[in-house]
N, C-alpha and C positions, 0 to 999 in steps of 0.2 A: 472581313478580313482583312487584312495588309497580305499585302504577296509578297512573297519571299522568294530569293535566287535563291539555289545550291548548286556550287559549282567550282570542279577539282580545279584545285589551283599547281602549280608546283611543289607546296605542301599541303602538308593535313588539308583537310576539307574545312572551307571558312563558309556561315552561311550567313547570307546579305537579307536583311529588309531592302526593299529597295519600297514599300511606303515609306515607311519610315522616312529613308533618305528622300523621296519625294516631296514630304511636308517640310525638310528640313533646306530640300535648293528652292520653295516656293517659301519657305518665309514666313512672315505675319500674316502676307495681304492675298497665302495661299487663294481663298475666297472665290479673291475679286481678280486673280490671274486668269484662276481658272473657266471662271464666267467667260472670260471673251474670250482664251483660247476653243471653249466650243461652238463658239458662235459660228465655225467653219462648216457646220451643220446647214446654218440660215443660210439660205442662196442667195439673199440681200450681200454674202461677205465672202461668195465665192470668187477665184479666180477666172475673170477671161482672156484664155491667152489672145496674143495676135490683137490687139486693140491699137488704133491710132491716138496719136498721144491726146488730140481734140475728145477724142471718148472716153479714152481714159479719166481725160479732165474729169468730165459730166461724168461718169462713173463714182471716181473717189466722191465728188459731192454730192451724188446721190446717197453712199456709205455712209458719210459726216449727216444727213437726214434721219437716218437709218439709227444709227447712234443715240440723236436725241429723242427718236423713239424709246429703246427698250433706255432711257432716262438714264445714260452715264453719263454727259456732260455735269449734270445735278449735285454729282456726289464731290464737284471740285468749286463749288459756291453755294453760300448763305440762300437755305429755300425759306422762302417768300413765309412762312409759316412757324419762323426761328428753327431751324434745323439746321446743322452747324457743316461746313465740308467736312472731308474722311480725307485730310490730306496724302497723308502715304498710301492707302487704297487708293483713290484716285490716280493717282503720280503709276501704281503699280499697276492699272486696268489697263491704262494707255499702250505700258511697255512691250503690253500682248498685240496689241496693234499687229505688231510689224510679222507677224503670223501669217495675217489676211493678206497684206497689201503694208510693205513702207510708205508709199503714198498719202495711204491710209492716215499714217500715225504723224506721218508730218502735217497731213492738210488742219490734221484733228485737232494736233500741237500747235498751229499757226493760230488756230482758232483761240481756242480755249484756253490753252496753256502760255501765249503770248497776246495775243488781244485781248483777249481776258481778265489773261491774270494780269496784266500791266494796269488794267481799270479798276480791279479787285484790289490790286497791295496798292499803286500809286494815286489813287482818286480814295474818294469821301464819300460820305451818303445820299448826296445829290445825285454822284456818278452811278454810285451802286442803284441807286434808286431810277435813276432815267436812261442808265444806257445797258445794264447789265442784262435785264430779263433778252429783250432780241439778242444780247448774243450768247445768252444759253442756249436757250432754244431757236437759233441760228437765219433769226430772223433778219439776223441786220452780220455777215458774213464779212471778214476785217483781215485787216491787217495788221502785222508790226511794224513800224516803218522807223530801222534804225539805221543798219547797215549803208552806207554812201559807196559809189565809184572809188572816193578818193580816201575812205579811212572806213574799216572792216575792224580791224580788231581795237584801235584808239578810238572808242566812243565813244574819248572826250575832246577828240576834236575835229568833231562831223562840223560843217558848216553850213548845217543849215539854220536860218533864223525865226525868232519869231519875238517880234518885235511890237512895242504893247501900245497903244495910242489911247492914249489917255481920255483924248473930246469921244470917240467910239466909246469904251470901254469895251475894245477889242484887239486879239492879237492878231499881228500880220503875218503869216508863213511863209518864207518865200527860200528858193532856192536863187543862190548868187553866183553862178558857178555848173559846167556841167562835172564837175567834179562832185561836185555836193547832192546829185540826183541820188536819190533812194534806189539800193540797187537789190536783188536777187531774192525782193520782198516774196515770201507765200502771199497769194491773194488779188494779188496788184495786176495782173495781168486779165481776169474777167473777169471774175466774181467778188473782190471786195466794194464792200459801197460807204466804210468807213476804212478807219483807221487812227492805231495811237502811233502816233508823230511827235518824235524825239528831234531836239531844236534845241538850239544855245536860246535863252530867257534873255531879252534886253526890256529893262524897263527904266528910264529916269536917265538913259544916256549910260548904264554899266549893266554887264553880260555877267550874269549869275547864274553859268555856266548850263548844261545840258538838262532840260527839264521833257515832262512828256505831256500828249494833249493830244485832245483825240478832236477828229478834222474830217466830215463828211467828205468821202469822195468821187461817189455816182449817183446816178439816180436811180430812183423803182420802175421794172418795168409794172405794167398792170399785174402779173404773174408771178411777181416779188425775184423776177430776177436782173441780174445788176446792167444798168442801164450805163448811159454816157457819160466821160469825166462830165461834173460839176465844174464851171465858167473856176478859172485858174488852172485846175488839176491836169497834167498834163500826163498822158504814162506809153511805153512800152513793154510786149513781151517780149520775153528771154527767151522766147522759144527754145527748142531742141535739147537738153540738156545733157551730160552724159547719164543721168540716171532718175530719179521720181518724175516719173512722167506724167504723172496723175493730179500733180502737185503743180499748178499755174503760177511763177514764179513772175515777176517781173520787174520793173522803175515806174519809179516815181518822182514829180518833180514840183515845183508850187510857183506862182505866180501872183504874190501879193495876196497869196487867200485869206480873208479873215474868220477868224470864227470867235465865238462870246466866250470875255474873260473865265465866266466861270468852267468856258471845255479842256481849262487848268488841269490838270490832275495834281492834287493841290496838296500830297497827303506833305509834305514833306516839303515845299516852298511853295505862300500865295502870294501874289499879285492883288491890293487892295483897286478900287474903284479908280481912286487917285496915282494909280500908281508905284504906294509902298510898298515896294520887296519886305514880306520875313519867310524866317526856317524857322524852325524848331533846333536845325543842326546848325551852327554857327558856322563850321568853316565847309567851307565850300568843297576841297576836295572829298570830306569823311560824308559831305552828303551826296555828290554825287554817287560813295561807291554804297552809300548805303540805299539810295534809288533803284542802283543793278544788282542789289544783294538780295532781293524780293523778287528779284526772276529768276533766282538758281536753279527751278524748277525744269529749266530747261536741258541744261548741266546731267539735271539726276535723271532725266527721263533718256535722254539722249542714250549716256551709256548703259542704261537697263535697255535697252529695246536693239543698241550694239551686242549684250551679251543674245538675246534671244536670236538673233541670225548667227550668233556663233554658233548655241546650245543644236538648233535645229543643221547646222551642215555638217555637223559635228555626228549626231544623229544617223544623219545618215550615209554622210560615210563610215560610221562606225556597221550600224547592218550590212551596206554592201560588201566591206571588205570579209564580213561575218560569212559571206556566202561565195564569193569572188573566188574562182581559179585558177593559179597561173603557173604552166612550170611542175613538172613532176618531184617529185621528192624520193626519197626511200622505197616505195612502192609506183614501179614505175607505170603504173595503170592510172595511180589516183594524185593529179594537180593537187596542190597544193593552195590553202586558203588564205589570203592576202595576211591577212589579221596576224598569222604564222610568225609573217617572214620580219624581223630585228626588224629590218629599217623601215619598215611600213609600221612596226608600232613604237620606232625613236618617231617619226612622224607624228604620228595622232596621237602615243600618249601622253607626253610630255604638254599640247597643246590643251587636253579633258582636264590637266590637273589644274593652269593655269585661269582656263577658265569655271573649273570649280572654286577657285582662291579669291577669282574676280567676283560672284554672283556673291562668294558671305562674304567681301568689300559690300557689294554693290546693297545687300541687307542695312548695312550698320548706317548705310549713306541717306537710305530711305528711310530707318527708324528717326533720323537726327533730322531728317526734313520734317517728318511726322511731327513730331517735338516741337521745331520753331514755330511750321507753319500750324499748328490746330494749339499752337498756346499754352503747352505743357510747358516745353523748357526753352523759354523766348527771351534769353537774355543779350545785350549785344557778343557776349563772350560767345558764346552757343553759337550766334549767324555769324562771326566771324568762324569757330573752325567749321562748321556747317558747309561756305563760301571753298577757304580751305580743303577740306577731304571734297568737294567736287570735281575741284578744279585739282586734283590728285586723279579721282578716279573716273572721270571722261575722256579722259588720253587716255589710261591704261587700256580702259573697255572699248574704243572702240579702235583704236588701234589695232588689237587681243581681236578681233572681228575680224578686220579686214586677211590679218594674218589666215585665222583659224577658213575662214571662207575661200581665199585664194589653194594652203593646201590640200583644205580637202578637197577640193576640186582637183588638183593634181594629182590626191591619191584614188578618185575614181577613173582614172584615168579620160577615155574620149568619152568615155559617155557621164564625163564630169560637164562636158562643157555643151551639154546639149541645154539648148536652155527650159526646155520641162522639168530638169532636176534642179533648177534654182540658183543653182550658183552664181553661174554670170551677170545674174538680174539681181540674187542678193546685194555680191560685192560691186553693181553700179551701181546700188541705191545706198549703199553704206558708205560709198567712197569719201559721198560728202560732209559725214557725221565729221570727218576728224578736223574739216575748218569751218564749221557751223557751232554758233553758241561759244565761240569762242575755238582763236586755236592749238591749236595741242600743244604747242609749242607754248604759244605765250600764257595757254594756262598755267602750265605746266611752272616756266618762269614768276607767275606770281608763288608758287607752292614755294620755290626757292627761298622767294626774298621774303615769306612767314618765318621760313627756317633761319635765314639770318638774322630775323628781328626777332623771335628766341631764346639764340646763342647772344645775339649782344643784352637784354635783360640779361638773361641770368650771367652773364659779366657781370653786367653794373650791379646789380643787387647781389657778387658776392664780398661777402668781407675781406681781412687781411688774411686770416689765416685759409679761408678759400681758397684764395688767393694763391695762396706758399701752394699747397694741397696742387693746384690749377697745374703750379709752375713743375713740379714735381712731378705726377703723374706725365707731362708732357716728355722730358730729363726720360722717363720709365718706359715711354711710349720710341722713343728715340734708339733707347737701348734694345727692347724688346721685339721690336719693329722692321727700323731698319736698319740695322746687326742681321746674324743670319742667325742668330739665339732660337725665337724664335721658331723656325725653323728644321733648328737642331735640334730642337724640344722634344715638338713633333716626329721627327723623322727616329727618336730612342725612344716613343713611346712605341710606335708602331712598326721598330725594325722586325724584318724576318713574318709580321702578322694582319694580313691584307685584314681576316676580318678587327680585328682591334683598331683600323684603323676605320673601319668602314663603321662597328659600333658606337665610335663617335661622332662621324659623320651624322648616324640619324636618327641620334643624338639631340631633340627639339632645343635642348639650352644650348649645345654648337652651334648649332644651325642659325637661332636670334642671335647668337655673339658674335658669329660671321657679318649679319647683314646688319645689324644694327652697324655693328664696324664701319662699314663699309659707306654709311649715311656720315653720322659725327664725321669719320673723316675728311670725308668728301664740303660737307658743310664749316670744318673748322677750318680748312683750306685756303677756299673763298672767303672767309669772312675774316681772317690776318691777311691776305693778299690786300683785301677793301675798307681793311680800318684806319687808312690815314683819307676813303674819300670825302668826308666830310667836310673834315679842311681843307678841301683843294676846288680850286676853281671847276664850273663847269665842265671845261671840256675836258681838263683832264681828269674825276672823276669821271665824265663819261666812256673814255679812251681805257680806263681802268677796269669799268667795270665787266664792258662790251671784249676786254680780251679775256676775261673769265664767267663767260656766259651760258657757252659750253656748258662747259665745268659744272657751275649750277643747278641748269635742268639734269642735269645724271643726277648731282646727289638729289630732285627731284623727285627724279623717275626711280631714284634708291628708295630713297624713302615711300614711294605710292606701292610698290611691289616689297618693303616689310609690311606696310598695310595691311595688301591683301597674305599674309603671312600669317599673321597674326591674328585677323578674321579667320584662317580655316583651321588654324588652332584655337580659337575659342569657341567654332564649331564642332570641332573632336568631341570641348567638354563635356559638352550638351548632350550624347549621342550616350543610351544606357546599351544598348543590343552591341554584343561586344562582338561579333560577326562583320556588321557594318563598323563598326566603330578601326577595325583592326584593316579595312578594306582603304579606306579613309586614313589613317595614318600614312600607311602606304603610298595611296595618291600626292595627302598633304607633302610627304618627304620626297619624294618626286619632283612636286613643286619648288621645292627652295632649295632644293642639289641640283635644280637644271639649271636658278638663279645662279648661283657659284659655279658652276659652271660656265652660264656665260659669261660670268668677269672673272674665269681663272686669270687672265694676265694684270687684271689688276689687285687680287689677293696674292698672286706669286711676284706680283713689282713690288710692293708694299708690304713685301714679310707677313704675311695673314698664315700663308699656308705653305707648308711644308710641299716637294714635287713629290716625293711619293703618297702623300694626301692627297697632291692634287690627280694623279694618276689614279686614286680611288672615288675621287667622285665620279668619274664616268665608267668603273667599272661596275661599282655599286648601283649607277642605273639605269645597266645592264642587267641587273639581277632583279631591277623590282620591275621591270617591261614586263617580263610573261609571266608575273606573279599576277597582273595590273591586267593582262593583258583575256587572264579566264573572267576576270567579270565586266571584259571593256559594252557588251552587250548591256549588260544591268545600271552600270553605270550612264549610257546617255538613254535609254528607257526611263531611268529617274526626273530626267529635263518635262517629261510630263508632252512630250509633243510626238505623238506618233505617230507611222508614217500618213497616213488617212489630212490628217492636220494640213503636214508639211504640204502635201502632194508631189512629192519626187518619186516619179516610178521607182530607181531602183533604190530604193529605201524602204522598201513592198520588199516580199517572199520572191519576186520575179524572179530572179538571175539566179536562187534559188531553186528553184522549177525550172529552172531552163538547166543549170548546172547538175542536178539530178535527171534530165531527162537525155542531155551526152554520155551520161555514166551509165544508164541505163541500157539504151543503145552497145556499149561497147561490152558488157560486162556478157549479155546476148550474144555479141561476136564469138563471146568466148568460149562460151557454152557449148556454142552451134557448130563450135569450129570454124566456123567461117570468116574469123577475124586473119585479112593477108599475116604473113611474118614480116618484121622487120631486117630490113637489110645486116642490120648486125646482129644479127641473132644467124643467121646462115649461116651451117658452118664452111668454111676454107676447105676447096677442091671440089665440094657437089655438085649436081649437073645445072643447080640452081646457082651458086653463083659464077659457072665456066661463061653460062650462061647470061650473065651480069657484065663479067669479065669482057667477054666478045661485044656484049650493045656498046 
């Protein structure tokens, strides 16, 4: 039987089906998600507070071995029996590992999502047969050695070299200087015995760009653990980090380390015994991005696990806010529940709406990822769209997670700062998510460049009639938006009626128009400013692009937010239950109007909205808050993270019991007549009053 919840809001009673909502939130891969969450009952995955860094690292390694025992990693790789991987379900399960420990999610992600996936997607049959079995079964813990001290986001410029020796038929892996050390590499400090190392492939005097190589790193001890570094390999422990202490990040360097020619992962580029280089992708730039595109799994899973942290944080904050009481209201004997305060609703409910929107967009990303890597929809265009969507989704999800965790922590007061309630640990662990697997601003710049490319293609394919229409539209835009005309029209329609203004704002077509208009205007403006860069010299082109970089990133972020709104709206279309649909429509409206409110300066300055309607945006948001407050508990319960699963004491009913105990105490005092009289209730001129005055 599905669980239903019936709560009275400010209007007529509305029933929402939390079971339907839970299925919607968990999406296509709900079975895989819930199976991993339910591991909280397995003592092997229980959190142990107070571990030292060394103890934490070893426990996470043991938990990775437990994942092998339950067969989880095998979902991501072809089986010996010919079974095919389940890319979408595999990634969905990995995202939920953050429930137990974000260090486990990252350690598992390094081993199977990066190291193993690189061998799978960049290697060929020899590599799959030779290396994958040990990787999948964790017999070979490994590293993904791409980032260097001198180059993080700019992977194409890394300095590690792999020079081919024709006589020995070997590649020589070398670190030429300190800035070329591989840095922040998971598993490098202690556990990694091999790695996929990215280096500039040089053969016959020609640098063919970045390629990946399977490189042994350490010996193996008799018990199977990692031993000493092999000759020519050096390493350092990154030591104590701000978070993710269960992951042994470290540095690696190579001094003329030789590996066999066949250790080149050669799906997209190969070197023959005589040193001849061949590739199925003729363009070096296209080849580089094709190779990196196969590793998009990391960006997909990071965004998903960040949303897991955001959902857990909101669940705890709302549960606590529904029980915690502070300050008396109309009844001097009863304090007010935190969630009844407008400011508390303002802090949590818009962020709840953002998490829902981000989750629905993430489902679309996961489905697209599955389509590409399962082969269902694997064209060049599909891969490009996947990369762009991942580059838009990951920044929004990871920034949102940090904002939600911090706001939820503050909403719980001093209790939120206690480590046992997880906010501080989650913030520390997820802080790095905004910069690894692609710095968020760099990723949004990639999205922005794609938007400019698409805009340029549209302009290039426009015929004469289309060009005439475009110029006419531009003139109309100048007339409509850059004079007070648009604002006057809105004011006339809304005059004297906030309700009429609110009706237009909650119209999904109006919300879409405002959100789309901002994206299109920002992209168009940057495109027009940069139209001459193709004919300019390199220095001028760089200077011009740099002058508009921030605006381009704003456009990309606005584009990502529009995609979230559209994903939310599409999810609404699939809900049959009327009550659930109504409440989620309010939540979608809150999301859309919050985005508009956050950018009201742009809408006002660019003539997209009147002053009166701008005021209505905020007033209507404030009308939505009490409606949604009635369902806040149901909306977070539908996330599927029980208080026991999260493990935060303030997220249980403990606070409610304390509050009820206090209320019972004071009720008993009043009933027995033993309650002291408050000074303000003592009549002026009475004996007691005189005693107080004398005192």
